C-alpha positions in Angstrom: 4.1 -21.2 7.2 3.4 -17.7 5.9 5.9 -17.8 3.0 5.3 -20.9 0.9 6.9 -19.7 -2.4 9.9 -17.7 -3.6 9.6 -15.8 -6.9 13.0 -14.7 -8.2 14.4 -12.9 -11.1 17.2 -14.5 -13.1 19.8 -12.2 -14.5 21.5 -10.0 -11.9 19.6 -11.8 -9.1 20.1 -15.5 -9.3 22.7 -15.3 -12.0 25.9 -13.5 -12.6 26.9 -13.2 -16.3 24.1 -15.6 -17.1 25.3 -18.4 -14.8 24.1 -19.5 -11.3 26.8 -20.8 -8.9 26.7 -24.0 -7.0 26.0 -22.4 -3.6 22.9 -20.7 -5.0 21.7 -24.0 -6.6 22.2 -25.7 -3.2 20.1 -23.0 -1.5 17.3 -23.4 -4.0 17.3 -27.2 -3.4 17.1 -26.6 0.3 14.2 -24.3 -0.2 12.3 -26.8 -2.4 13.1 -29.7 0.0 11.5 -27.8 2.8 8.1 -28.2 1.1 8.1 -24.6 -0.3 7.8 -23.8 -4.0 10.0 -22.0 -6.5 8.9 -19.7 -9.3 11.4 -18.1 -11.8 10.3 -14.7 -13.2 12.6 -13.5 -16.0 12.7 -11.2 -19.0 14.6 -13.9 -21.0 13.1 -15.7 -23.9 12.4 -19.4 -22.9 14.7 -21.1 -25.4 17.5 -18.8 -24.4 16.9 -19.5 -20.7 16.9 -23.3 -21.3 20.2 -23.0 -23.1 22.0 -21.2 -20.2 20.3 -22.6 -17.1 20.3 -26.4 -16.8 18.5 -26.3 -13.4 15.2 -25.0 -14.6 13.5 -28.2 -13.2 14.0 -26.9 -9.7 11.2 -24.4 -10.4 7.5 -25.4 -10.5 6.8 -22.5 -12.9 8.8 -20.2 -15.1 7.4 -16.8 -16.0 9.4 -16.0 -19.1 9.5 -13.1 -21.6 8.7 -10.6 -18.9 5.3 -12.1 -18.2 4.2 -13.0 -21.7 4.8 -16.8 -21.3 4.4 -19.4 -18.6 6.5 -22.6 -18.7 5.8 -25.8 -16.7 9.1 -27.6 -16.4 7.6 -30.9 -15.2 5.5 -31.4 -18.3 7.6 -29.1 -20.7 4.4 -27.2 -21.3 4.1 -23.6 -22.5 1.3 -21.1 -22.2 1.3 -17.7 -24.0 -0.4 -15.0 -22.0 -0.6 -12.3 -24.7 -0.7 -12.0 -28.4 2.4 -12.9 -30.4 4.4 -10.0 -31.8 2.7 -8.5 -34.9 4.9 -9.1 -38.0 4.1 -5.5 -39.1 5.7 -4.2 -35.9 8.8 -6.3 -36.3 9.2 -5.1 -39.9 8.6 -1.5 -38.9 11.3 -1.7 -36.3 13.8 -3.4 -38.7 13.1 -0.7 -41.4 14.5 1.8 -38.9 17.9 0.0 -39.0 17.6 -1.9 -35.8 19.7 -5.0 -36.3 20.0 -6.2 -32.7 16.5 -7.5 -32.5 15.1 -10.7 -31.0 11.6 -12.1 -31.4 10.1 -14.4 -28.8 6.7 -16.0 -28.4 5.2 -12.9 -27.0 8.0 -10.4 -26.8 10.3 -8.3 -29.0 13.7 -7.4 -27.5 16.4 -5.0 -28.4 18.8 -2.7 -26.5 19.1 1.0 -25.8 19.0 3.5 -27.5 16.6 1.7 -30.0 13.6 2.5 -27.7 13.1 5.6 -29.9 12.9 3.5 -33.0 10.5 1.1 -31.3 8.2 3.9 -30.1 8.1 5.4 -33.5 7.2 2.1 -35.0 4.4 1.6 -32.5 3.1 5.1 -33.1 3.2 4.6 -36.9 1.1 1.5 -36.7 -1.3 2.8 -34.1 -0.6 -0.1 -31.7 -1.0 -0.3 -27.9 2.2 -2.3 -27.4 4.3 -1.1 -24.5 8.1 -0.6 -23.9 9.7 -1.9 -20.7 13.3 -1.4 -19.7 15.8 -3.6 -17.9 19.3 -2.3 -17.4 20.0 -1.4 -21.0 17.6 -3.9 -22.5 14.4 -2.8 -24.3 11.5 -5.1 -24.2 8.4 -4.6 -26.3 5.2 -6.4 -25.0 1.5 -6.5 -25.5 -0.6 -4.0 -23.5 -0.9 -4.9 -19.8 1.7 -7.7 -19.8 4.5 -7.5 -17.3 6.2 -9.7 -14.7 3.3 -9.1 -12.2 0.6 -10.3 -14.6 2.7 -13.3 -15.5 3.3 -14.2 -11.8 -0.4 -13.8 -11.1 -1.2 -16.3 -13.8 1.4 -18.7 -12.5 0.1 -18.4 -8.9 -3.5 -19.1 -10.0 -2.3 -22.3 -11.6 -0.6 -23.3 -8.4 -3.5 -22.3 -6.1 -1.2 -19.9 -4.3 -1.9 -16.3 -3.1 0.6 -13.5 -3.7 0.3 -13.0 0.1 2.3 -16.2 0.6 5.1 -15.3 -1.7 8.5 -13.7 -1.2 9.9 -11.9 -4.3 13.5 -10.9 -5.1 14.9 -8.9 -8.0 17.4 -6.3 -9.1 16.2 -4.1 -12.0 13.5 -1.8 -13.4 11.3 -4.5 -14.7 11.1 -6.2 -11.3 9.1 -3.4 -9.7 5.7 -4.7 -10.7 6.1 -8.3 -9.5 7.9 -7.3 -6.3 5.0 -5.0 -5.4 2.6 -7.9 -5.9 4.5 -10.2 -3.4 3.8 -10.1 0.3 7.5 -9.5 1.0 9.8 -7.8 -1.5 13.5 -8.1 -1.5 16.2 -6.3 -3.5 19.7 -7.9 -3.8 22.6 -5.7 -2.9 23.5 -5.0 -6.5 19.9 -3.8 -7.4 19.1 -0.4 -8.8 18.6 2.3 -6.1 15.0 2.8 -7.1 14.3 -0.9 -6.4 16.1 -0.8 -3.1 14.1 2.2 -2.0 10.8 0.4 -2.5 11.7 -3.1 -1.3 10.9 -4.3 2.2 14.4 -5.6 2.6 17.8 -5.3 0.9 20.2 -8.2 1.2 23.8 -7.8 2.2 25.0 -10.1 -0.5 24.8 -9.4 -4.2 23.1 -11.7 -6.8 23.1 -15.4 -5.9 24.7 -14.7 -2.5 21.9 -12.4 -1.7 19.3 -14.9 -2.7 21.0 -17.6 -0.6 21.0 -15.2 2.3 17.2 -14.6 1.8 16.5 -18.4 1.6 18.4 -19.1 4.8 16.3 -16.5 6.6 13.0 -17.9 5.3 14.0 -21.4 6.4 15.1 -20.1 9.8 12.0 -18.3 11.0 9.7 -17.8 8.0 10.8 -14.1 8.0 8.8 -13.6 11.2 11.2 -11.0 12.6 11.5 -9.0 9.4 7.7 -9.2 8.7 7.0 -7.4 12.0 8.6 -4.3 10.6 6.4 -4.1 7.5 4.0 -1.2 7.3 2.4 -1.7 3.9 0.3 -4.8 4.9 -2.0 -3.2 7.3 -5.7 -2.3 7.3 -7.4 0.6 9.0 -9.5 -0.5 11.9 -10.8 3.0 12.6 -9.9 6.3 14.1 -8.8 7.3 17.6 -10.3 10.3 19.5 -7.7 12.6 18.1 -8.6 11.7 14.5 -5.5 9.6 13.9 -5.7 6.3 12.1 -5.6 3.0 14.0 -4.3 0.2 11.8 -3.9 -3.5 12.5 -1.7 -6.2 10.9 -3.2 -8.1 8.0 -1.5 -11.3 9.1 -0.3 -13.1 12.1 -2.6 -11.9 14.9 -5.7 -13.2 16.7 -8.6 -11.0 17.5 -11.4 -11.4 20.0 -14.6 -9.3 19.2 -16.7 -9.5 22.4 -19.7 -7.7 23.8 -23.4 -7.8 24.6 -26.0 -9.0 22.1 -27.0 -6.4 19.4 -23.9 -4.3 20.2 -22.5 -4.4 16.6 -20.1 -7.3 16.7 -21.0 -8.6 13.3 -21.0 -5.0 11.9 -17.5 -4.4 13.2 -16.3 -7.8 11.9 -17.9 -7.4 8.5 -16.2 -4.0 7.9 -12.9 -5.5 8.9 -13.4 -8.5 6.6 -14.3 -6.2 3.7 -11.1 -4.3 4.1 -9.0 -7.5 4.3 -10.7 -8.8 1.1 -10.0 -5.5 -0.7 -6.3 -6.3 -0.1 -6.6 -9.8 -1.4 -6.5 -11.7 2.0 -8.7 -14.8 2.0 -11.1 -15.5 4.8 -13.5 -18.3 5.9 -16.4 -17.6 8.3 -18.0 -20.3 10.4 -21.4 -18.7 10.8 -23.8 -20.6 13.2 -26.6 -18.0 13.1 -26.5 -16.8 9.5 -25.3 -13.3 10.5 -22.9 -13.2 7.5 -25.1 -14.6 4.8 -25.2 -11.2 3.0 -21.4 -10.5 3.2 -20.5 -8.9 0.0 -18.0 -10.7 -2.2 -18.2 -14.0 -0.2 -19.6 -17.3 -1.4 -22.2 -18.5 1.1 -22.4 -22.3 1.6 -25.5 -23.6 3.4 -29.0 -22.2 4.2 -32.0 -23.3 6.3 -33.0 -26.0 3.9 -29.6 -27.1 2.7 -26.9 -27.6 5.3 -23.3 -27.3 4.3 -20.8 -30.1 4.1 -17.2 -30.0 5.2 -16.0 -31.3 1.8 -18.0 -28.7 0.0 -16.6 -25.9 2.2 -13.0 -27.1 1.6 -13.6 -27.3 -2.2 -14.5 -23.6 -2.2 -11.7 -22.5 0.2 -9.0 -24.3 -1.8 -9.2 -21.6 -4.4 -7.2 -18.5 -3.2 -9.7 -16.0 -4.6 -12.7 -17.5 -2.8 -13.9 -16.0 0.4 -16.4 -18.3 2.1 -19.2 -18.1 4.7 -20.1 -21.6 6.0 -23.7 -21.0 7.2 -24.8 -23.6 9.8 -28.4 -22.6 10.2 -29.5 -25.7 8.4 -27.7 -27.9 11.0 -29.5 -28.5 14.4 -28.1 -26.4 17.2 -26.8 -29.4 19.1 -24.9 -30.7 16.1 -23.2 -27.4 15.1 -20.2 -27.8 17.5 -19.7 -31.3 16.0 -19.6 -29.8 12.5 -17.1 -27.1 13.6 -14.9 -29.7 15.3 -14.8 -31.5 11.9 -14.1 -28.4 9.8 -11.4 -26.6 11.9 -8.8 -29.4 11.7 -9.3 -29.6 8.0 -8.8 -25.9 7.6 -5.7 -26.1 9.7 -4.3 -28.8 7.4 -5.1 -26.7 4.4 -3.3 -23.7 6.0 -0.2 -25.8 6.6 -0.1 -26.7 2.9 -1.1 -23.4 1.3 -1.0 -20.7 4.0 -4.7 -20.1 3.4 -7.3 -19.0 4.4 -5.4 -16.1 5.9 -8.2 -15.5 8.3 -10.7 -17.9 10.0 -13.7 -16.3 11.7 -15.6 -18.2 14.3 -18.9 -16.6 15.3 -20.7 -17.6 18.5 -17.4 -19.0 19.7 -18.7 -19.6 23.2 -21.2 -22.1 21.7 -18.9 -23.9 19.2 -15.8 -23.9 21.4 -16.9 -23.6 25.0 -14.6 -23.9 28.1 -15.3 -27.6 28.1 -13.8 -27.9 24.7 -10.3 -29.3 24.7 -8.8 -29.4 21.2 -6.1 -31.7 20.0 -2.8 -30.1 19.1 -3.6 -30.6 15.4 -6.8 -28.5 15.7 -5.3 -25.6 17.6 -1.5 -25.6 17.2 0.6 -23.6 19.6 1.3 -20.9 16.9 -2.3 -20.3 16.0 -2.6 -17.1 13.9 -5.2 -15.3 11.8 -8.3 -16.0 13.9 -11.3 -13.7 14.6 -13.3 -15.0 17.5 -16.8 -13.5 18.1 -18.7 -14.0 21.4 -21.0 -12.5 23.9 -19.3 -14.3 26.8 -15.5 -14.4 26.5 -15.2 -16.2 29.8 -17.2 -19.0 28.3 -14.8 -19.6 25.4 -12.1 -22.4 25.5 -9.0 -21.1 27.2 -6.9 -22.7 24.5 -8.3 -20.1 22.1 -8.3 -17.2 24.6 -4.6 -17.8 25.4 -3.8 -17.1 21.7 -5.7 -13.7 21.5 -3.5 -10.7 20.7 -6.2 -8.0 20.3 -9.5 -7.6 22.2 -12.2 -5.5 20.7 -14.9 -4.9 23.3 -18.2 -3.4 22.1 -21.6 -2.5 23.6 -22.4 -1.8 27.2 -19.6 -2.0 29.8 -16.7 -2.8 27.5 -14.3 -2.4 30.4 -16.2 -5.3 32.1 -15.9 -7.4 28.9 -12.1 -6.9 29.0 -12.1 -7.8 32.7 -14.0 -11.0 32.0 -11.5 -12.0 29.4 -8.6 -11.3 31.7 -10.2 -13.3 34.5 -10.6 -16.2 32.1 -6.9 -16.2 31.0 -5.7 -15.5 34.6 -4.2 -12.0 33.9 -4.8 -8.7 35.7 -7.2 -6.5 33.9 -5.9 -3.2 32.5 -7.3 0.2 33.6 -10.0 0.9 31.1 -12.6 3.6 30.6 -16.2 2.7 31.6 -17.7 5.3 29.3 -20.5 4.2 27.1 -19.6 3.4 23.5 -21.5 4.8 20.6 -22.3 2.8 17.4 -19.2 1.5 15.6 -17.0 2.3 18.6 -14.9 -0.3 20.3 -12.5 -0.4 23.3 -9.4 -1.9 21.7 -6.8 -3.6 23.9 -3.5 -4.9 22.5 -3.0 -7.5 25.2 0.8 -7.7 25.1 1.5 -4.0 24.5 1.5 -2.9 28.1 -0.8 0.0 27.1 -4.3 0.8 28.3 -7.3 0.1 26.0 -8.0 2.8 23.5 -11.4 4.0 22.2 -11.6 3.5 18.5 -14.3 4.5 16.1 -14.3 1.8 13.5 -14.8 2.3 9.8 -18.3 1.3 8.7 -18.8 -1.7 6.4 -19.1 -1.0 2.7 -22.9 -1.2 2.6 -23.1 1.2 5.5 -20.7 3.5 3.8 -22.9 3.5 0.7 -25.9 4.4 2.8 -23.8 7.0 4.6 -22.8 8.5 1.2 -26.3 8.7 -0.1 -27.7 10.1 3.1 -25.2 12.9 3.5 -24.9 13.6 -0.3 -28.5 13.6 -1.2 -30.7 13.3 1.9 -32.3 15.8 4.3 -30.4 16.2 7.5 -32.9 18.4 9.2 -32.5 22.0 10.4 -30.5 21.1 13.5 -27.8 19.2 11.5 -27.8 21.3 8.3 -25.1 23.9 7.5 -26.5 27.4 7.8 -24.7 30.2 5.7 -25.5 33.2 7.9 -22.6 35.6 7.1 -20.6 37.8 9.4 -23.6 39.8 10.6 -26.0 36.9 10.7 -28.3 38.4 8.1 -28.5 35.3 5.9 -30.1 31.9 6.7 -29.3 29.7 3.8 -29.7 26.1 4.9 -27.8 23.3 3.2 -29.5 20.1 4.2 -26.9 17.8 2.5 -23.5 18.0 0.9 -24.8 18.6 -2.6 -26.7 21.7 -1.5 -23.8 22.8 0.5 -21.5 22.9 -2.6 -24.2 24.5 -4.7 -24.8 27.2 -2.2 -21.1 27.7 -1.6 -20.7 28.5 -5.3 -23.6 31.1 -5.1 -22.9 33.0 -1.9 -20.8 36.2 -1.8 -17.1 36.0 -1.0 -17.5 37.8 2.4 -19.9 35.1 3.7 -17.8 32.3 2.3 -14.6 33.6 4.0 -16.4 34.4 7.2 -17.3 30.7 7.7 -13.9 29.6 6.3 -12.0 31.6 8.8 -14.0 30.3 11.7 -13.4 26.7 10.7 -17.2 26.1 10.4 -16.8 23.9 7.3 -14.5 21.3 8.9 -16.5 21.4 12.1 -19.7 20.6 10.2 -18.0 17.7 8.3 -16.7 16.3 11.5 -19.8 16.7 13.8 -22.8 16.4 11.5 -21.5 14.6 8.4 -19.5 12.4 10.7 -16.5 12.2 8.4 -13.3 13.0 10.3 -11.1 12.3 7.3 -12.9 14.9 5.2 -12.7 17.4 8.1 -9.0 16.7 8.5 -8.4 17.5 4.8 -10.4 20.7 4.9 -8.8 22.1 8.1 -5.5 23.1 6.3 -7.6 24.8 3.6 -9.3 26.8 6.2 -6.0 27.8 7.8 -4.3 28.8 4.5 -4.8 32.6 4.4 -3.0 32.7 1.0 -6.0 31.1 -0.8 -8.5 33.3 -2.6 -12.2 32.6 -2.1 -12.3 30.9 -5.5 -9.3 28.7 -4.7 -10.6 27.6 -1.3 -14.1 26.9 -2.7 -12.4 24.7 -5.4 -10.2 22.9 -2.9 -13.1 22.1 -0.6 -15.3 21.0 -3.5 -12.6 18.6 -4.7 -12.2 17.1 -1.2 -16.0 16.5 -0.9 -16.4 15.1 -4.4 -13.5 12.6 -3.9 -15.5 10.9 -1.2 -19.1 11.4 -2.3 -20.9 10.8 -5.6 -23.2 13.9 -6.0 -26.3 14.1 -8.1 -27.3 16.7 -10.6 -28.7 20.1 -9.4 -32.0 19.3 -7.7 -35.1 21.5 -7.6 -34.8 21.6 -3.8 -31.6 23.8 -4.2 -33.3 26.3 -6.5 -36.3 26.5 -4.1 -34.0 26.9 -1.1 -32.0 29.8 -2.6 -35.1 31.5 -4.0 -36.8 31.3 -0.6 -33.8 32.6 1.3 -33.0 35.5 -1.0 -36.5 36.3 -2.2 -35.0 36.4 -5.7 -35.5 33.9 -8.6 -32.4 31.9 -9.5 -30.7 32.6 -12.8 -30.6 29.2 -14.6 -28.6 30.6 -17.5 
């Protein structure tokens, strides 16, 4: 299951005029009985909620007071997530004549138009408390507290990831927690602004809309609707025309295949970094130790201390832990046995928690060869979220290859790599380019799309991006790759050997020289060809084409584009020396 929990607002979503009807209660019971979990996320104070809603026990957690309080119905336990309301603030608000005032454990509540009185009281006392609105209600909360922070705290207690949660609401204060959820829903009576941002709007209002949503989750786990989502994708890289190529963050299987040393681990590492940045959890089974330096992941096992299956599962059970299970300490002949013991346990964990969202198997041809015939428990029919890495796709278990959606062929003869895969699965190979791939390039084939493989230049991994940034911002690119400010008559030869020098020289050259290169598109061409940054080039091209910009304005716009991507040092002596040499004049430091 992808969606293991439903997080729902109360007033205006579950409830109408404070009450929840029997049909909605029955739907909530069906949802819970399916093995899924319920979380109530409300702006109401807890005692008030308990008075009006006798079915609180249906929910595993209640996030009350707009995120300031967590309540655990089973044990009747409460946990305050922020500071209690300062008495001085309460008194300052009352002094302004606000009589309709309610004080909770971590919230002060009133109604419009008293937000003006509240803001004046906060300003008078120099506090950081914030004001949040909810259809005429005015809620005053500690800094940084909202429904999203409360839901995060509740999910952490439940060992759940927001990526396995459906959220539903109706009002202004629901924006934050719906944005957090993997799939966001607005009921039909929701405010227009919430409907505009939600992934789906129900046909029914309030409880009828929630019931409609629950029925869809129980029918197909929102599989059809989730296919239409655009916000949960990561950029794989760029096509030849400079356009982005994205992939789904959930629900697909990827094969990364190619010759040894062709960059399979580099491509995979970059993809995992971007998945982790969006909060998706991964576990890597690493027979050769290729991922032992993966940033942000906990590595279990080394040459002297082999990992254990129980130890790996203990780490992976926490939704925030990305794990690399390093098998180098296990004899080669016993590594498949370890993998055979770990994978079923991971599948069982996924069935309960939806995590890890991605399982990566390196050296798949060794751990799961063609002679490997898994039980249904190990590799279920609806296997999703796998990245398989191999030199020889034809040597991988066909049970795994049959589930592959996307093939990323790297290295020499990527067309032959795809052909070997197709032969193994008994399908005709697509027409594919046999052109040699450069570093970070892949031939990407969406197997069921009916389209030919596409050449994609993948984004580098973070450590490579840092090296890239330092090299091009501060390094020396050499005469053949530097930018040369020559001017319209070719009389100058100011060489910028990195981005920092480029910006410094751009500020110092005359307007005629600057506009000469701008009009020719030389800046974007340099960024694309020699800085190897097509995104930066794409942003600069419209600046070059805008003939309404003055030299000062175009300089400033290009500087901003560069500085957004690269951290630049202070003015180096190299720049001063370069300008003095080119112009035969000392530089004015004043």
